[in-house]
N, C-alpha and C positions, 0 to 999 in steps of 0.2 A: 627833534620832527621833522620829517621828510616832506616838503611839500611839490606836489603833481605841477608840472609846467603844462598847459595847455597849447598841444600844437599838433602837429599831423600824426605822430605816434602816439599823442595824448598823454605823454608825461616827458620822458627824455628821449634825446635821439641818439640811436646806436652809432658805431663807428661805420664809414663808409668802405667795408671790407672789399668790395670789389676794384675800385678806384687806388685804394692802398695797395693792393696786388699789381696792379699794371706800374704804379708808381716804382715799386720794387724791381719789376723785370727793368724798366727803364734806369733806374740808377744802376745796375750792372753796366752798364753804359757812359759811366760818367753824365749822365743828365742829373738835375736840380730839380727840386721841387720848392713851389710857394702855393700853401692851400688858401683860397678864395672863401671856400664854404664847405658844406659836408658834400656836395654833390658837385664841386668842382676844384680843379687844383690846375696851375699854370706848371709845365715843365719847359725848362730850358739848356741849353750847353752852348757855348762856343765851337764852331766848326771851321775846320781850315779852308774848306772849299766854298760855302756859302754865309760865313760869317755868324751871327749869332741866329740861332733855331728857338722860336718859342711856340709852344702848344698849349691851347686851353682844353682839358679833357673834362667832359662832362657826363656824367651819368643819370639818367632820369627814370624813375617811377612814373607812372601815368597822371597819378595826382599832382606832379612836380612838373609836367611838361611846360606849362606858360611860364614859370619861373625860370627853369632851364633855357628857353629859349630867348629870355630877357638877359640872360647871363650871358649867353651864346653871342647875342649881338653886340654887348658891350665889349668882350674879347675880339669880335673882329672887327671895332672900333679901334683897337688898341693895334692892330696889326697881327693878331695872332693867328695861327692855324689852328681851326677850331674840329674836335672830335667829339663825338655825341655816341653813347652806346647805352644801355640797359635794358629792363624789360619792355618800356615803351615803343621804341624803336625795333628791337625785335620783334614784338608783338604785331606791329604794323607792316614788317617788314619794309618798312621805308618807302611803299609803294604811293607813288605821286606826292611823295614829302617836299614840303620846300620850307627851307629854314637857314639860318644864318650861321651856316657850318661848312667846313669842306669835306669831311667825311662823316657818316654813319657807319658804326659797326656793330655787326648782325653776329650774335654769336658771343663767344670768350673773349673778356677783354685782350688778355695778354698777347693770345697769337693775332688777335684783331689789330693791334696797335705793333706789332711786328710787320704786318703787312703794308701799314700804313707807311710805316719808316721806309719800307723797301719802294713803295712807290715814289716818296719824296727823294731817295736816293737817285732814282733813275728819272726824277723831273718828268713824271708823266703829266699829260696836260689836265689843268685842272678844271672843272668845270663851275665849281664855286670859288675860286680864288680871287674875291671882291670885297672891298671893305664899305664901310658906310652903312646903309641900312638896305642893302640889295639881298633879298631872300632867293637863292635859286636852288638849283637840283643838287644834291651834295653826290660827291663818289660812294656808291654802296660798297664796302667791303663785307665780306662772309668770312668769318674765320674759321679755320681748322679747328677740330677738334684735339684738345691735347691727350693724348692717350693715358700717359703716363705721368700723373699730375704729381707725384713726388719731384719729378724733375723741376718745378716750378718754383721760385723762392718765396719764402714767405711773405706776407703783407707787410708792409713797411707803415708800422703802426707811429700813431703821431698822438702822444702822450695828453694831449687837451681833450681829445675825442676819446679815449680811456677814462679820463677822470670825469667828464661831464657826465656819462652815461649812467644810469641805475635803473636796475629792475626796481622800478616802485611798486609793482604790485607784489603778491606772497611770494616771498623768496626766503630762502635760507642761505647765507646770512640776510638779514634785514637790509633795507637799503643804507641805513646809518654804519653799517657795519661793512659794507662793499667797499673796498680799497679803489678798485677799478674794475670795470667790467670790459671784457673782450670777446667779439664773435670769433667764432672758430669754424672751419669748414674741412672737416674729415672726407669729406666724399663730396661729387659733384652727380646732380640727376637723382630722378625717382624712379622707382620701381612703376609707380602709377601713372595714370593718364587722365585725372579727371578734368571734367568738362569747363570746369571754372578756374583753373590751375594754368599758369602761363610758363611754368619751370621749362617746358621742353622747348620753349621760342629761343631760351640763352644756353640750357646746357643739353640739348637734343635728347635721344633717347638712350635708355641704359643709364647704369651706375659706374662710376669710376670712382676705386677707394683708393685712400694713402695708404700707405704702411703704418701701422702702428706706433712703431719708433719715430718715423717723420713726426707724427701727431704731436707726439708727447715730448719730442724736442723741441717744438716750437710753444709747447705750453711750459715746458722748463724756461724756455728764454724769456717769456711774459714774466715769469715770476721772478727771474734775476734782474731784469732790466725794470719793471714798472711796479714790481710787488702785486701782481693781479691776483686776487683771490675769488673771482667770480666770473664763470665762462659761461656764454651762450652758444650752444652747437646749434648752426641753422641748418645743417644737414636737413634735407626732405625724405631719407629713407634710414636715419640712425637707427639701428636694433633689427633691422629687416634681414641684413646680410649677417644670421647668426655666428658662424663661425669667427668672421673678422671683428665683430662686435664683442663676442667674448676675450679675443686678444686682446682688443684695444682696453677693454676695461681692467684686465688685469694688468697689463703695461702701466697703465694711469695707477692704479692701484699701487704697484709695487716702487713706484716714482714718489711716493707721498708726498704730494706737491702742497698738500692741504689747500686745496681749490674746491669748490663747488659750483656745480653745473646745473644748466637746464637744456632740456633738449623738446622736440617734438618727435612722437612718434607715431604707430598704426596701431589698430587695437588687436593686430594679431601678433603681436610682441609677446614671446614666451616668458615664463616668470623664472628661469635660471637665467634670462638675460636681465632681466628688470633686476635679482639680487646681484649682478655682477655689476649694473651701474650703480646699485645703492653703495656697495662695497668699494666703488672709485670713485666715488663723491659726490656722485648726481642725488639733487634735493627735489627738483621737479621734474615734472614731465608731463607735455601736452599731448593732448589725442583731438584729433579733427572729428568729432562727431558728425557736425553740419547738420543732420536733423535728428530730430527725438520723436517723430510720428511714423510708423511705416510708410505712408506715402513719401514724407520727404527723405527719408533713410533711401527709399526706391531711387528717388530721383536724382539725389545727390552723390549715395555712396552706392552704386548697384553690383561694384565689385567687391564691397566689404560690407556685407548686412551685418547688423546688429540688433540686438533686444536690451532691454533694461536688465532683465537678471545679471547676464552675460557682461554688460557693462559695468554694473555697480560691483558684481564680485571682482572684477578686473582693479577698479579703484579703491575697494577696501584693500585688497594686496598690496596696492602700490602704498596707500597709506599706513600699513603694518610695516613697511620698509623704511617709514620716514621720508617718503616721496610726496609732495603735494601733488594735486591733480587739476590740471587746467585744461577745460572745455572750451572748445572752438565751436559754435554753433552760429547757422545763417537764418536771416530773416528777410523777408521782402522778396520773394519770388513771385513773378507776374501770374503764377497758376494757384497763388497761397486765396484759400476763403476763409471765412470767420471759423468754420468747422475747423479747419486747420490752426487757428491762432487758439481757439478755445482746448484743443489737445495739447498745443505748445504748453498754455499755461498750467494744464493739470500735470502734465508729465516733469517740466521742468522744478518742481519742489520735489521731487522724487528723485532727483541725480545725486549721486553720492561722492560728488567732485567738492574742492577745497576753493575752486575760483572758477568763473566763465567769461568767456568773451562773445559777446552777440554782435556779428559784424551784419550788414547789407549784404545780399546778393548782387554781386557787383561784375557784368562781363568785360572781361577786360581784352584788349587787342590780340589777337592771336589765339586764341581759345574757342573751343566749340560752343561756348557758352555766347560769345560775342558773335560768331556768325549765326546763332540761332535768335538773337536777340537785339540786335544794336539796330534794329529797326524799330524798337519800342522804347527808346531811350526817351526818359522827361527831362533830361538836361544834356546840354553840349558842353559842359565847362568841367574840363580835366579835374579840376580842384577837388570837386565832388568825388571823384572814385578814389576816396582813399578809404572805402569798405565801413566808415564811421559818420560820415556826414551827413548822409542819408540814401534811401533808396532811388537807385537810377533808373530802374526798369519800371514800366508803367503796370500798375496793377488798377484793373477798372473797379474792382470792389472794395480797395483799401487805399486810402489818402497817403499821401506822404506825411501830413500833421498827423494822422492816426498810427500808422506808423510810428513815430516819435515817440507818442503815448503808449504804445503796448510795447516798444523795447523798453523805455524808462521801468515800466510797471512789472516786466520779467525779471530784470535784476533784483527789484525789492521783494517780488515773489520767491526768487531762489533763495537769496542772503538772510529774508525771515521766515523762510520755513524750517518745522521739526526738524526734519532731515539735516539741514546743513547746522543746527545745534548740536545734534547728536554727532555727527562728522567732525565736528570742532573739539567737541569735549573729549571725544575718543584720541584724536589728535593729541590734543595737550596732555592726557593722561601719559600717553606713551613717551611722548617729548615735550617735557613743559619746559626745555629752552627755546621752543618754537614760539614762545608766547611775545617776545618783542616781535617777531615778524608779523605776527596776527595785530599786535597794536597798531605798527604803521600800516598794515593793510585797512585797518580800520579808517585812518588818517586818509589814505588814498580813495577806499570809496566813499566816503563824505564827500572830499573834495569833487568829485565827479558824481555826487548825488545819485547813487546806486543803492546806498541803504538809507531809511529815515533815521537813525539813531535811536530807536526803539527796539532793537532786534535784541532778543534775548541771550546771544552767543556774547555779546559784549560785556556781560558780566562775568563771562569766566576770565576774562583780560585783565581783573583788578583795574577796571576804568570807573572814574567819577563820571558818572550818567548824568549829572548836571553840566558837565563842561560840554558834551557834545554838542557841535554845533554844524549846520549844514553850508554847502556852498550856494552862489545864486547859479541859475541856468546854464550861463557859460561857463561854470567851471573854475571862475575865480574865489579863490578861497577868501571867506570874510573872517572866519575864524580862526585862531591859531593852533587849534590841534582839536583832533576827535579826542585824545588822552589827556 
């Protein structure tokens, strides 16, 4: 039985691939690394001119900002040169930022760190080279975009991060059979520019692709060195560049790696690409519907409109190939009304997906949503900006407490629907070996109170219904298992 861990990500923490990539670049020049946490690594080397050089590199999501500042201050007190990058500082563009660090990197970490080292070598005057508790204005470094990303070294993987991470929601292989899970980035950037997405603050406009051979060589390295059997592609446009994606899938298939993988794509993905992905080991795909009513779709995805017939037909086709479908939805928009919520409740029970994630609408710094709604926030606590803690934008018609109850009810409506029973039954008839994935998924749903334990599809899993127990509202498992 796999017990989910309640933290920022809801269960397990994925490896810090961005920092691992910067570490790999520095290690080419004889730097050494010591990891302090998932978002902090200390780099050091002996330098003939300056003696020992020590940097603390930190990468910050918005919800981790306060913790990042705490770690940065501790590093400054140790006398390190502190560099901070990541989505939060890129989104804020570091305007008026006062933090206990020497440099803030805007954009991609590899080129940003190269520029930091050039400045250090030239001994340019530092505005923030102070120790103790001083928070002063850091030097802003705008990183150049790496056009040919094949030239970049692969991330310097850390075994304990790979082994600690599990995809504990619905996945094949099931969490108990995942030897370790690695993040993969086969491209950088996104073809879209959604109002609520901060992608362009780091990656810029457009998409840059790695060669298929380069990607598969890295996969082979992961298999050889770590025995990795599960991959999460974190690309934002995988499947959109059709010719490249078909080539990548063919090279993966021919390599016979014995790896399963998951990725997120767009509703415009073609069926021949889905077929190629399934043949290459893909067992799960995520789609960002965001909205499930005409009004919410128009607001969230005007460039990618969709209706239920189209969406459900696509999801059924994915299931026929053995692909689990995860749907990403948003709740908590400032313009939502009780009528929108009622339509949400009606529609969610008819989505022919295998899993849903319901996030709260969260305007991140650097997005158009931030420009529009940052003056309507109900909290200034960055820790709440993880998309699941609470709705952070004021809605005069629906309270925060009401939203929590609505969200919990939507999960139980979806997983308790006749549609979900039918989709699960059909999937298990076609792919009976997926039963273990569903059993461990039931554990996960029970642990986070997303099912009541009375859902009819649980009978399909050969479970002892008397053993089904629920977790408390904090997500701490009281019973050993749902199975």
